[in-house]
C-alpha positions in Angstrom: -7.8 29.2 -15.3 -5.3 26.8 -16.8 -6.5 23.4 -18.0 -4.5 20.1 -17.9 -5.7 16.7 -19.2 -4.5 13.3 -18.2 -6.1 9.9 -17.5 -5.3 9.5 -13.8 -4.7 12.1 -11.0 -2.9 10.8 -7.9 -3.4 12.9 -4.8 -0.5 12.6 -2.3 3.3 12.6 -2.7 4.1 10.1 0.0 5.5 6.6 -0.6 2.1 5.1 -1.7 1.4 8.0 -4.1 4.8 7.9 -5.8 4.5 4.1 -5.9 1.2 4.4 -7.7 2.6 7.0 -10.1 5.5 4.6 -11.0 3.2 1.6 -11.5 0.7 3.5 -13.6 3.5 4.9 -15.8 5.2 1.5 -16.2 1.8 0.1 -17.5 1.5 3.0 -20.0 -1.3 4.8 -18.2 -0.8 8.7 -18.3 -0.8 10.0 -14.8 -0.2 13.2 -12.9 0.7 13.3 -9.1 -0.3 16.3 -7.0 1.4 17.0 -3.7 0.6 20.0 -1.5 4.1 20.3 -0.2 7.4 18.7 -1.2 7.7 15.0 -1.8 8.3 13.0 1.5 7.5 16.0 3.7 4.8 14.1 5.6 4.5 10.6 7.1 6.9 9.0 4.7 9.9 10.8 6.2 8.5 11.3 9.7 8.9 7.7 11.0 11.7 5.6 12.5 12.9 4.4 9.1 12.3 0.7 9.7 11.8 -1.7 6.8 9.7 -4.2 8.7 10.3 -7.9 8.6 6.7 -8.3 9.9 7.9 -9.6 13.3 6.4 -6.7 15.1 2.9 -7.7 14.0 3.4 -11.5 14.2 1.1 -12.0 17.2 -1.8 -9.5 16.6 -1.8 -8.8 12.9 -0.9 -12.0 10.9 -1.9 -10.6 7.5 0.2 -7.4 8.0 3.1 -9.6 9.2 2.9 -11.7 6.1 2.7 -8.7 3.7 5.6 -7.1 5.4 8.0 -10.0 5.1 7.1 -10.5 1.4 7.5 -6.8 0.6 10.7 -6.7 2.7 12.3 -9.0 0.3 11.1 -7.2 -2.8 12.1 -3.7 -1.6 15.5 -5.0 -0.7 15.8 -6.2 -4.3 14.4 -3.2 -6.2 15.7 -0.4 -3.9 19.0 -1.8 -2.5 20.6 1.7 -2.6 17.9 3.0 -0.2 18.3 0.1 2.3 20.9 -0.7 5.0 20.4 -4.4 5.7 21.1 -4.2 9.4 19.0 -7.1 10.5 16.9 -6.7 13.6 16.9 -8.1 17.1 13.9 -8.8 19.3 15.1 -8.7 22.9 13.2 -10.7 25.5 13.9 -9.2 29.0 13.7 -11.1 32.3 10.5 -9.4 33.3 8.7 -10.0 30.0 5.8 -12.5 29.4 6.9 -16.0 28.4 3.5 -16.6 27.0 3.9 -13.8 24.5 7.3 -15.1 23.5 5.8 -18.4 22.5 3.0 -16.7 20.6 5.6 -14.6 18.8 7.7 -17.5 17.7 4.6 -19.3 16.5 3.4 -16.2 14.6 6.7 -15.6 12.9 6.8 -19.2 11.8 3.2 -19.0 10.4 4.0 -15.7 8.5 7.3 -17.1 7.0 9.5 -14.8 9.0 12.9 -16.4 9.6 14.0 -16.3 13.3 17.5 -17.1 14.6 18.4 -17.1 18.3 21.6 -15.2 19.2 23.6 -16.4 22.2 23.6 -13.8 25.0 27.4 -13.7 25.2 27.6 -13.0 21.4 24.7 -10.4 21.7 26.5 -8.4 24.4 29.8 -8.5 22.4 28.1 -7.3 19.2 25.9 -4.7 20.9 27.7 -3.5 24.0 25.0 -1.0 25.0 22.3 -3.7 25.1 20.6 -4.0 28.5 22.0 -6.7 30.8 18.4 -7.5 31.7 18.2 -9.3 28.3 17.4 -13.0 28.8 17.1 -14.1 25.1 17.8 -12.4 21.8 16.3 -13.4 18.4 17.4 -12.1 14.9 14.9 -11.3 12.1 15.4 -9.7 8.7 14.5 -6.1 9.7 16.4 -3.4 7.9 16.5 0.4 7.7 15.2 2.5 4.8 15.8 6.1 3.7 12.4 7.5 2.9 13.7 10.4 0.9 15.8 8.3 -1.4 13.0 5.8 -1.8 10.5 8.4 -2.9 12.7 10.2 -5.2 13.9 7.0 -6.8 10.2 6.1 -7.5 9.5 9.5 -9.0 12.6 9.4 -11.3 11.5 5.9 -12.4 8.0 7.1 -13.2 9.3 10.0 -15.2 11.3 7.7 -17.4 7.9 6.1 -18.4 6.1 9.4 -18.9 4.7 10.0 -15.4 4.5 13.6 -14.2 4.2 15.3 -10.8 3.6 18.8 -9.4 4.7 19.7 -5.9 3.2 22.6 -3.9 0.0 22.0 -5.8 -3.0 21.6 -3.4 -6.2 19.9 -4.4 -9.1 22.3 -3.6 -12.0 20.2 -4.7 -13.0 17.1 -6.7 -14.7 17.8 -10.0 -17.9 15.8 -10.2 -20.7 15.7 -12.7 -23.7 13.4 -12.1 -21.6 11.3 -9.7 -18.9 10.8 -12.3 -15.4 12.0 -11.5 -14.2 14.5 -14.2 -11.0 15.5 -12.4 -9.9 18.0 -9.7 -9.4 21.7 -9.1 -6.0 22.5 -7.6 -4.1 25.6 -6.6 -0.4 26.2 -7.4 0.7 27.3 -3.9 3.8 29.0 -5.4 1.9 31.3 -7.9 -1.7 31.2 -6.6 -2.9 29.9 -10.0 -6.0 27.7 -10.1 -5.7 24.7 -12.3 -8.5 22.6 -13.7 -7.2 19.0 -14.3 -9.4 16.7 -16.3 -9.1 13.0 -15.7 -11.0 9.7 -15.9 -9.9 8.5 -12.5 -8.8 10.2 -9.3 -6.7 8.2 -6.7 -6.9 9.5 -3.1 -3.5 8.5 -1.6 -3.2 11.5 0.8 -2.3 9.5 3.9 -3.4 11.5 7.0 -5.2 13.9 4.7 -7.3 11.2 3.0 -10.4 11.9 5.0 -10.2 15.6 4.1 -9.9 14.7 0.4 -13.0 12.4 0.6 -14.9 15.0 2.6 -14.7 17.4 -0.3 -17.5 15.5 -1.9 -19.3 14.6 1.2 -17.9 11.2 1.7 -16.7 9.8 5.1 -13.4 7.9 5.2 -12.9 7.0 8.8 -9.2 7.7 9.4 -7.5 7.7 12.8 -4.7 10.2 13.0 -2.2 8.6 15.4 0.9 10.7 16.4 4.2 9.0 17.0 7.0 11.0 18.6 10.6 10.0 18.1 14.1 11.0 19.4 17.3 11.3 17.3 20.6 10.6 19.1 23.9 12.0 17.9 25.6 8.6 17.4 25.1 5.1 16.2 24.3 3.5 19.5 23.4 0.1 17.9 24.3 -1.4 14.6 21.1 -3.4 14.4 17.4 -2.6 14.8 16.7 -3.3 18.5 13.0 -4.2 19.3 11.6 -5.3 22.7 10.0 -8.7 22.5 6.6 -7.9 23.9 3.2 -6.5 22.8 4.2 -3.4 20.7 4.3 -0.4 22.9 5.9 3.0 23.5 9.7 3.6 23.4 10.5 0.0 22.5 12.5 0.2 19.3 16.0 1.7 18.4 16.7 2.1 14.7 20.3 3.0 13.4 20.5 5.5 10.5 23.9 6.5 9.1 25.6 8.2 12.0 22.6 8.6 14.3 20.0 6.4 16.1 16.3 6.9 16.3 14.2 5.9 19.4 10.5 5.5 19.0 7.7 5.8 19.3 4.7 7.0 21.2 1.0 6.6 20.2 -1.4 9.5 20.7 -4.6 10.3 18.8 -4.8 13.8 17.4 -7.4 15.7 15.4 -5.2 17.4 12.7 -3.1 15.6 10.1 -0.1 18.0 10.6 -0.1 18.0 14.4 3.5 16.9 14.7 4.9 19.1 17.5 6.7 17.1 20.2 6.3 18.1 23.9 9.0 17.9 26.6 7.0 15.3 28.5 7.1 13.1 25.4 10.9 13.3 25.4 11.1 12.4 29.1 8.7 9.5 28.6 10.6 8.1 25.7 13.9 8.3 27.5 12.4 6.5 30.5 11.0 3.7 28.2 14.2 3.4 26.3 16.2 2.5 29.5 14.7 -1.0 29.4 16.7 -1.8 26.2 19.6 0.6 26.8 20.4 1.2 30.4 22.9 4.0 29.8 20.6 5.9 27.5 20.9 9.2 29.5 24.6 9.3 28.8 23.9 9.8 25.1 23.0 13.1 23.6 19.6 13.7 22.0 19.9 15.9 18.9 16.3 16.6 18.2 12.7 15.2 18.5 10.2 14.9 15.8 6.8 13.3 15.2 4.8 11.8 12.3 1.1 11.0 11.9 0.2 7.4 11.3 -2.8 7.3 8.9 -4.7 4.4 10.4 -7.9 3.2 8.7 -10.7 1.7 10.7 -13.9 0.4 9.1 -17.1 1.8 10.5 -18.1 -1.5 12.2 -14.7 -2.0 14.0 -14.8 -2.0 17.8 -11.1 -1.2 18.5 -10.4 2.5 18.7 -6.9 2.6 20.2 -4.0 3.4 17.9 -1.9 0.4 18.8 -4.8 -1.9 18.3 -5.8 -0.8 14.8 -4.6 -3.1 12.1 -1.6 -2.0 10.1 -3.3 -3.5 7.0 -4.4 -1.3 4.2 -7.7 -1.0 2.5 -8.8 0.0 -1.1 -12.1 1.9 -1.1 -14.0 1.8 -4.4 -16.3 4.8 -4.0 -18.6 3.6 -6.8 -19.5 0.6 -4.7 -19.6 2.4 -1.5 -20.9 5.9 -2.4 -22.1 5.6 -6.0 -19.3 7.8 -7.4 -17.6 6.5 -10.5 -13.9 7.0 -11.0 -12.8 7.6 -7.4 -10.7 5.3 -5.3 -9.0 5.8 -1.9 -6.1 3.8 -0.6 -5.8 4.0 3.2 -3.8 2.5 6.0 -0.8 0.4 5.5 3.0 0.8 6.1 5.8 2.3 4.1 7.2 -1.3 3.9 4.1 -2.3 1.9 3.9 0.8 -0.3 4.7 -1.1 -3.5 2.0 -3.7 -2.8 -0.5 -1.0 -2.1 0.4 0.7 -5.3 0.1 -2.5 -7.2 -3.5 -3.1 -5.9 -4.6 0.4 -6.7 -3.1 0.2 -10.2 -4.8 -3.1 -10.8 -8.1 -1.4 -10.0 -7.3 1.5 -12.3 -6.1 -0.7 -15.1 -9.3 -2.7 -15.0 -11.4 0.4 -15.2 -9.4 1.6 -18.2 -9.3 -1.8 -19.9 -5.5 -1.9 -19.7 -4.1 -5.5 -19.5 -0.4 -4.8 -18.9 0.8 -6.7 -15.8 2.6 -5.1 -12.9 6.4 -5.3 -13.1 7.4 -3.0 -10.1 8.6 -6.0 -8.1 11.1 -7.0 -10.7 12.6 -3.8 -12.2 15.2 -2.1 -9.9 14.8 1.5 -9.0 18.5 2.1 -9.0 20.8 2.1 -12.0 24.4 2.5 -11.0 26.6 4.9 -12.9 29.3 3.4 -15.1 32.4 2.1 -13.3 34.5 4.9 -14.7 32.2 7.5 -13.1 32.3 5.7 -9.8 36.1 5.4 -9.9 36.6 9.0 -10.8 34.3 10.1 -8.0 36.4 8.1 -5.5 39.5 9.7 -6.8 38.1 13.2 -6.5 36.2 13.2 -3.2 37.1 9.9 -1.5 35.5 6.5 -1.4 33.0 7.1 1.5 31.8 10.4 0.1 31.5 9.0 -3.4 29.4 6.1 -2.2 27.0 8.4 -0.4 26.7 10.7 -3.4 26.1 7.7 -5.8 23.2 6.5 -3.5 21.6 10.0 -3.6 22.1 10.8 -7.3 22.3 7.4 -9.1 22.9 8.1 -12.8 22.8 11.8 -12.3 26.1 11.6 -10.5 28.0 11.8 -13.8 27.3 15.5 -14.3 28.3 16.3 -10.7 31.6 14.5 -11.1 32.2 16.3 -14.4 31.7 19.6 -12.6 34.2 18.7 -9.9 36.7 17.5 -12.4 36.4 20.8 -14.2 36.5 22.9 -11.0 38.1 20.9 -8.2 37.0 23.4 -5.6 33.4 22.2 -6.1 34.5 18.9 -4.5 34.8 20.7 -1.1 32.2 19.6 1.5 29.4 22.0 2.3 28.0 19.4 4.8 30.7 17.3 6.4 28.2 15.1 8.4 26.5 13.8 5.2 29.5 14.5 2.9 27.6 16.8 0.5 29.8 18.6 -1.9 29.4 22.1 -3.4 28.8 20.5 -6.8 25.9 18.4 -5.5 24.3 21.4 -3.9 24.5 23.4 -7.1 23.1 20.4 -9.0 20.2 20.1 -6.7 19.4 23.8 -6.8 19.0 23.5 -10.6 16.3 20.9 -10.1 12.9 22.5 -10.9 11.4 20.7 -7.9 13.6 22.5 -5.5 11.8 25.6 -4.5 13.2 26.2 -1.0 16.0 25.5 1.4 13.9 22.9 3.1 13.5 21.2 -0.3 17.3 21.2 -0.7 17.6 19.6 2.7 15.3 16.7 1.7 17.0 16.3 -1.7 20.6 16.3 -0.4 20.4 15.6 3.4 22.1 19.0 3.9 21.8 19.8 7.6 20.4 16.3 8.6 23.6 15.1 10.2 24.8 15.4 13.8 25.5 19.2 13.6 21.9 19.7 12.5 22.8 22.4 10.0 24.9 24.5 12.5 27.8 24.8 10.0 26.6 23.6 6.6 23.5 25.7 6.2 25.3 29.1 6.3 28.2 27.7 4.2 25.7 27.4 1.3 24.8 31.1 1.5 26.5 32.3 -1.7 24.9 29.5 -3.8 21.5 30.1 -2.3 21.7 33.8 -3.0 22.5 33.2 -6.6 19.6 30.7 -6.9 16.9 32.7 -5.0 17.9 36.0 -6.6 18.1 38.2 -3.6 19.5 38.4 0.0 16.0 39.0 1.3 14.6 35.8 -0.2 17.6 33.9 1.1 17.1 35.2 4.6 13.4 34.2 4.4 14.4 30.7 3.5 16.9 30.6 6.4 14.1 31.6 8.8 11.7 29.0 7.6 14.3 26.2 7.8 15.7 27.3 11.1 12.2 27.6 12.5 11.5 24.0 11.6 14.8 22.8 13.0 14.1 24.8 16.2 10.8 23.0 16.6 12.7 19.7 16.9 15.5 21.0 19.1 13.4 22.9 21.7 12.1 19.8 23.5 15.7 18.5 24.0 17.4 21.8 24.9 19.8 20.8 27.7 23.4 19.9 28.1 25.6 19.6 25.0 22.6 20.3 22.8 22.0 23.6 24.5 25.6 24.5 24.1 25.5 23.7 20.3 22.3 25.7 19.9 24.0 28.7 21.4 26.9 28.3 19.0 24.4 28.1 16.1 22.6 31.2 17.3 25.9 33.1 17.5 26.8 32.1 14.0 23.6 33.3 12.5 23.4 36.4 14.6 27.0 37.5 13.9 28.1 35.9 10.6 24.8 36.5 8.8 23.7 39.5 10.9 20.3 38.1 11.6 19.8 40.5 14.5 20.2 43.5 12.3 17.8 42.2 9.8 15.2 41.5 12.5 15.6 45.0 13.9 15.0 46.5 10.5 11.7 44.7 10.2 
């Protein structure tokens, strides 16, 4: 059994976990983050991508609304390259409750959320697909956020300060002696190796899996696992986040992302933290709900459906047990005070928008336990450091301005080596993924990253296959590079099957019309170009 020693173990590689790793590292506290999958493979990428202004919670959850607007401003400052500052509209329809409208305006004012009314004529001109049932439109500072970019930027920042992380490393048990935390036992899922990790403090930031982590030592953390299903459309239907101005409900928000639009969400309680399969009835239901804001919604093509699990925390004495009614606030559980176990803390609930604040509160607690007095500085130091102007200019010359800008957002200061490779071998500037403008050089660069163990990891790292063709063309184009990296054709085929299986899960519930035709095209490519059928028959 291998042994590792550090001061703090952080369990969970979602937004909160990587935020904690960054904050700990910036304060000089040695820390190791453990994630059972790849970074951002869970809730932090399975959501609508909204950077909340807080307006959605202004009536029922004043504290969450205030936290959101404050963190909205901070995240826009420190992670500008992960944000598209679209603004957001709250649309009041003719049939909606005027009493709620007044409460909403009052709540936004009390939370400090700026609200500006948009004249209807201007609203219809700017957003032609907006329902003509709209009676009033209000603008708030909503934005969209790329969860993948945000998480990787936090990890890269943490590494600069000495923080470390291990993906595909699953915590099997907490290491306790006389109710003192001594560390954790974990399994490397790639090698099967068991690792003993000694630490003074363990932070449980496992999102939907938080209850399972606490239960390893017999503690009960009352988590509600609330599944939200979403639809991805193949075009940018709106240029702003479009919310319905009513009590938050199902299918009442459209979020633009790059070249697609996401419609969400539903709210359904589930038992398992990875129960993220979408059913056909969820798709039909969301489309019906979406008509209220976009009357012509059925004329637009749905690319795929996906779902994420909201990790909602509810205190044992709470009376509300419905997903929409549970506070979007977060809670820090000191298990010494609650369970008599020293050195263990759980951070539960919250939103991606407030991830940095959640990390700050956890790190304040850890720092106090370790007698570290360094103050938090994560709200001031940017995550993104742009490459020098000459690198940027060279990239635009080699691959075009739009592609260069996208690559710079994904790679930050790592872009210099990719541009150098293209300059040396111009053919590496050809696009593997035209939808997301991913070059051969960027794919090769990503495949050299020790954290990329699979084709699915490559997708999250580069956005390969996440555009409107959903990997129909770009995935098989990467075959020669994948074979060189994975070492054999058999391993490459295995990776294809895993990725295509996951993609298929999202496509199956929306398999009609143009999406069905494109799926048949993709099937023909993989059966004929890569001879999948022959491989299947051999097995």
